[in-house]
C-alpha positions in Angstrom: 10.7 -4.3 4.9 9.3 -6.8 2.4 10.4 -4.7 -0.5 14.0 -4.4 0.8 14.1 -8.1 1.5 12.7 -9.2 -1.9 16.1 -10.1 -3.4 17.2 -12.0 -0.3 14.0 -13.9 -0.3 14.6 -15.2 -3.8 18.2 -16.0 -3.1 17.3 -18.0 0.1 14.6 -19.8 -1.9 17.3 -20.9 -4.4 19.3 -22.2 -1.4 16.3 -24.2 -0.2 15.2 -22.1 2.7 11.6 -21.3 1.6 8.9 -23.5 0.2 7.4 -23.0 -3.3 4.1 -22.1 -1.8 5.7 -19.3 0.2 7.3 -17.8 -2.9 4.1 -18.2 -5.0 2.1 -16.5 -2.3 4.7 -13.6 -2.1 4.6 -13.1 -5.9 0.8 -12.8 -5.7 1.2 -10.0 -3.2 4.0 -8.2 -4.9 2.2 -8.2 -8.2 -1.3 -7.7 -6.8 -3.4 -4.6 -6.1 -4.9 -3.1 -3.0 -8.3 -4.7 -2.7 -10.6 -5.4 0.2 -10.5 -9.1 -0.5 -7.0 -10.3 -1.5 -6.1 -13.5 -3.3 -2.9 -14.1 -1.3 -2.4 -15.2 2.3 -0.5 -13.2 4.9 3.1 -12.6 4.1 4.1 -11.2 7.5 2.9 -12.5 10.8 3.2 -10.5 14.1 2.8 -12.7 17.2 1.9 -10.8 20.4 3.7 -13.4 22.6 3.2 -11.5 25.8 1.6 -8.4 27.2 4.0 -8.3 30.2 6.8 -5.9 30.4 9.4 -5.1 33.0 9.6 -1.4 32.0 6.9 1.3 31.7 8.4 3.8 29.3 6.7 7.1 28.9 6.3 6.9 25.1 4.9 3.3 25.1 1.4 3.0 23.7 0.4 0.3 26.2 2.5 0.5 29.4 3.2 4.2 29.9 2.4 5.6 33.3 1.8 9.0 31.8 -1.0 8.3 29.3 -1.9 4.6 29.8 -3.1 2.3 27.0 -4.3 5.0 24.6 -5.6 2.7 21.8 -7.3 0.2 24.2 -5.4 -2.9 23.3 -6.7 -5.6 25.6 -4.2 -7.3 28.0 -3.7 -11.0 27.3 -1.9 -13.9 28.9 1.3 -15.2 27.4 0.9 -17.0 24.1 1.3 -20.8 24.5 3.6 -22.9 22.3 0.6 -24.9 21.1 -1.3 -21.8 20.0 1.8 -20.5 18.3 2.1 -23.7 16.3 -1.5 -23.7 15.3 -1.1 -20.1 14.0 1.9 -21.0 11.9 0.4 -24.1 10.5 -2.7 -22.2 9.4 -0.7 -19.5 7.8 2.3 -21.5 6.6 2.7 -19.4 3.4 4.0 -16.5 5.5 7.7 -15.6 5.0 8.3 -13.6 8.1 7.2 -13.7 11.7 8.0 -11.2 14.4 7.9 -12.3 18.0 6.9 -9.1 19.6 3.8 -7.2 20.4 3.0 -5.2 23.4 5.5 -6.4 26.0 9.0 -7.9 26.5 9.2 -11.0 24.3 11.9 -12.7 26.4 9.4 -12.9 29.3 7.6 -15.7 27.4 9.0 -19.0 28.6 8.5 -20.6 25.1 10.3 -17.7 23.2 13.2 -19.8 21.9 11.0 -22.8 21.1 8.8 -20.6 19.0 11.7 -19.2 17.1 13.0 -22.7 16.4 9.6 -23.9 15.2 9.1 -20.9 12.9 12.5 -21.2 11.3 13.4 -24.9 11.3 9.9 -26.3 10.6 8.0 -23.5 8.8 11.0 -22.0 6.9 10.2 -18.4 8.0 12.5 -15.5 8.9 12.2 -14.9 12.6 12.6 -11.3 14.0 12.2 -10.0 17.4 12.7 -6.8 19.4 13.7 -6.4 23.1 14.2 -3.6 25.6 17.6 -5.1 26.2 17.3 -5.5 30.0 17.1 -9.3 29.9 19.5 -10.2 27.1 22.4 -10.7 29.6 20.5 -13.6 31.1 20.0 -15.3 27.7 23.2 -14.7 25.9 24.0 -18.3 25.0 20.4 -19.0 24.1 20.2 -16.0 21.8 23.4 -16.5 19.9 22.5 -20.2 19.4 18.9 -19.5 18.6 17.0 -19.6 15.3 16.5 -15.9 15.4 17.5 -14.1 12.2 17.5 -10.6 13.7 17.1 -9.1 17.2 16.6 -5.4 17.6 17.5 -3.8 20.9 15.6 -0.6 21.9 18.5 1.4 23.2 16.7 4.7 22.4 19.5 7.0 23.4 23.2 7.6 23.2 23.7 8.5 26.9 21.9 7.9 30.2 20.5 11.4 30.5 18.8 11.3 27.1 17.5 7.8 27.9 15.7 9.0 31.0 14.3 12.1 29.2 12.7 9.9 26.5 11.6 6.9 28.5 11.2 8.3 32.0 13.0 5.2 33.2 16.1 5.2 35.5 19.5 5.9 34.0 20.6 2.6 35.5 18.6 0.8 32.9 20.5 2.5 30.1 23.8 1.3 31.6 22.4 -2.2 31.9 21.1 -2.3 28.3 24.5 -1.1 27.0 26.4 -3.6 29.1 24.2 -6.4 27.9 24.4 -5.3 24.3 28.2 -5.2 24.3 28.5 -8.6 25.9 25.9 -10.1 23.5 27.7 -8.8 20.4 31.0 -10.2 21.8 29.4 -13.5 22.5 27.8 -13.6 19.0 31.2 -12.7 17.3 32.9 -15.6 19.2 30.2 -18.1 18.3 30.5 -20.2 15.1 27.6 -20.9 12.8 25.3 -18.3 14.3 23.1 -16.4 11.9 21.9 -13.8 14.4 22.1 -10.1 13.3 22.0 -7.6 16.1 20.5 -4.2 15.5 19.7 -1.3 17.9 17.0 1.3 17.5 16.4 4.9 18.6 13.1 6.7 18.7 13.4 10.2 17.3 11.6 13.3 18.4 12.0 17.0 18.2 14.6 17.0 21.0 17.1 14.3 20.2 17.3 14.4 16.3 20.1 16.9 16.7 22.2 14.0 18.1 22.0 11.8 15.1 25.8 11.8 14.6 26.4 10.9 18.2 23.8 8.1 17.9 25.7 6.7 15.0 29.0 6.9 16.8 27.5 5.2 19.8 26.2 2.4 17.5 29.7 1.9 16.2 31.0 1.6 19.8 28.5 -1.2 20.4 29.7 -2.9 17.2 26.1 -3.9 16.2 25.2 -4.8 12.6 22.6 -2.1 12.1 20.9 0.9 13.4 17.3 1.9 12.9 15.9 5.3 13.6 12.2 5.1 14.4 9.4 7.6 14.5 7.9 8.8 17.8 4.4 7.3 17.9 2.2 10.2 19.0 -1.3 10.2 20.6 -3.7 12.9 21.7 -2.4 13.3 25.2 -0.6 16.5 26.2 3.1 16.2 25.7 2.7 13.3 23.2 1.0 15.0 20.3 2.4 14.8 16.8 3.0 18.5 16.5 4.9 18.4 19.8 7.1 15.4 19.3 7.3 14.2 15.6 9.6 15.2 12.8 8.2 16.8 9.7 9.4 17.1 6.1 9.2 20.9 6.1 11.7 21.3 8.9 15.0 22.4 7.2 17.0 21.6 10.3 15.7 18.0 10.4 16.4 17.5 6.7 19.9 18.9 7.1 20.6 16.5 10.0 19.3 13.5 8.1 21.3 14.4 5.0 24.5 14.9 7.0 24.1 11.6 8.8 23.2 9.7 5.6 26.6 10.9 4.1 28.5 9.5 7.1 30.9 6.7 6.3 30.2 3.8 8.4 30.3 0.0 8.3 26.9 -0.5 9.9 23.6 -0.4 8.1 21.4 2.6 8.9 17.6 2.9 8.3 16.0 6.3 8.4 12.3 6.9 8.9 10.2 8.8 6.3 9.4 12.2 7.6 5.8 13.0 8.3 3.9 15.7 6.3 1.8 18.3 8.1 -0.8 17.9 5.4 -1.6 14.6 7.0 -3.1 16.4 9.9 -4.7 19.6 8.5 -6.8 17.7 5.9 -5.3 19.4 2.8 -4.2 16.0 1.5 -5.8 12.5 1.9 -3.0 10.0 2.6 -4.0 6.4 1.9 -0.7 4.7 1.1 -0.5 2.1 3.9 -0.1 -1.5 2.7 0.3 -3.1 6.1 -3.2 -4.6 6.4 -2.8 -6.1 2.9 0.2 -8.3 3.9 0.4 -8.3 7.7 -1.6 -10.4 10.2 -1.3 -9.8 13.9 -2.4 -12.5 16.4 -2.5 -12.3 20.2 -2.5 -15.2 22.7 -6.4 -15.3 22.6 -6.4 -15.8 18.9 -7.6 -12.3 18.1 -6.5 -11.0 14.7 -5.6 -7.5 13.5 -4.1 -5.7 10.5 -1.6 -3.4 12.3 1.4 -4.3 14.4 2.5 -0.7 14.8 -0.2 1.3 16.6 -1.3 -1.5 19.0 -5.1 -1.2 18.5 -7.9 -3.0 20.2 -8.2 -6.3 18.3 -10.7 -8.1 20.6 -13.6 -7.8 18.2 -11.9 -8.5 14.9 -12.3 -12.2 14.7 -10.1 -15.3 15.5 -7.2 -16.6 13.5 -8.7 -20.1 13.3 -11.9 -19.0 11.6 -12.2 -20.1 8.0 -12.1 -16.6 6.4 -10.2 -14.7 9.1 -7.8 -13.1 6.6 -10.6 -11.7 4.5 -13.3 -11.3 7.1 -15.5 -8.2 7.6 -12.9 -6.5 9.8 -10.1 -6.8 7.2 -12.4 -5.7 4.4 -13.5 -2.6 6.3 -9.9 -1.8 7.4 -8.5 -2.2 3.9 -11.3 -0.2 2.3 -10.2 2.8 4.5 -7.0 2.8 2.4 -8.8 2.3 -0.9 -12.0 4.3 -0.9 -11.7 8.1 -0.9 -14.9 8.7 1.0 -14.0 6.5 4.0 -12.1 8.1 6.9 -9.0 6.6 8.4 -8.8 5.4 12.0 -7.3 8.3 14.1 -3.9 6.7 14.7 -3.6 6.0 10.9 -3.7 9.7 10.1 -0.3 10.4 11.6 1.3 7.0 11.1 4.6 6.8 9.1 3.3 3.7 7.3 0.7 5.8 5.6 3.4 7.9 3.7 4.1 7.3 0.0 7.1 5.1 -0.7 8.9 4.1 -3.8 9.1 0.4 -4.9 12.5 -1.1 -5.0 14.3 -1.3 -8.3 14.1 -5.1 -8.1 10.3 -5.1 -7.6 9.9 -2.5 -10.4 11.9 -4.8 -12.7 9.7 -7.8 -11.8 6.5 -5.9 -12.3 7.7 -4.6 -15.7 8.6 -8.0 -16.9 5.1 -9.4 -16.0 3.4 -6.4 -17.6 5.4 -6.9 -20.8 4.5 -10.6 -20.8 0.8 -9.8 -20.4 1.0 -7.3 -23.2 2.7 -9.8 -25.5 0.1 -12.4 -24.7 -2.8 -10.0 -25.3 -1.2 -9.0 -28.6 -0.8 -12.6 -29.7 -4.4 -13.3 -28.8 -5.6 -10.4 -30.9 -3.7 -11.7 -34.0 -5.2 -15.2 -33.8 
């Protein structure tokens, strides 16, 4: 996400949205290397604002009734507004904050105050994700909020498929769709709102054949964007990677992706990178993840973590207010797993899509090349003196 947003970040800085310290910090990250101790501060904050959720979807890593909390993330009370402000003031160089975590963010009573503080006071982009069941109650607050983007987890293009994937009643699907349509209409009729509305689908071996139908459904909802997400597997029967995930050697999957990418549409579509089976059989050592090098997660008790994807147990990683929290022993050990060849990854990391290789954006490549040329010239000049 940071790579895709790099140009927008610079443009918004020119418009006065971000501080100089935020941009300098981002440049340190973009031009830096993967090290256990980094010279920059977090670029991306993930605030676990609540553990509570009004759904218990089958595929959820924390609330599923079929496999429970597989990675042991500890339940917490709702994050308070005061704690939230303390976090942002300590890590004010961050450019992005996501109000999310392991529950439904709209259940936190201070959700909109947090969004306002992060955007208006701290000059950060504010993102969030919702299961869509409560957006009907907060239409006016959402469209007039300081949120930059809200992603709604629709997860299906019809009620039957929604029930298969989530295990929840088909009535929830109808409610989510109704709420989304009304929210889009309300947003479109509201002046001076910056809110972008996206929907997301979790893909597995059953529903990827409906990619075209999913795109058509997104058009019907008139949202701004659509993101296809990986199914996050675990070691429980029925949820293993080989049972549910999409792999790069599946010709049918590749054909479906290619066909859908070529579809003409006025909405933005983000596709996941396909997993590789060599990630699981040990024939290749994948250590490409950069998340713990730029992302800091914080829960309501102040516990820190380096991953906002797999929802790991962060209760023993240290507290955000500690002097060296961003480069403490936990972060050094976690980062070293993606640096040193002899260290094993944590089990969830072995099948995570964030651990796949990716290409740098053309803009970032240009910036890095310019800096490298400047360094080369400076070195050459020094040698001639």
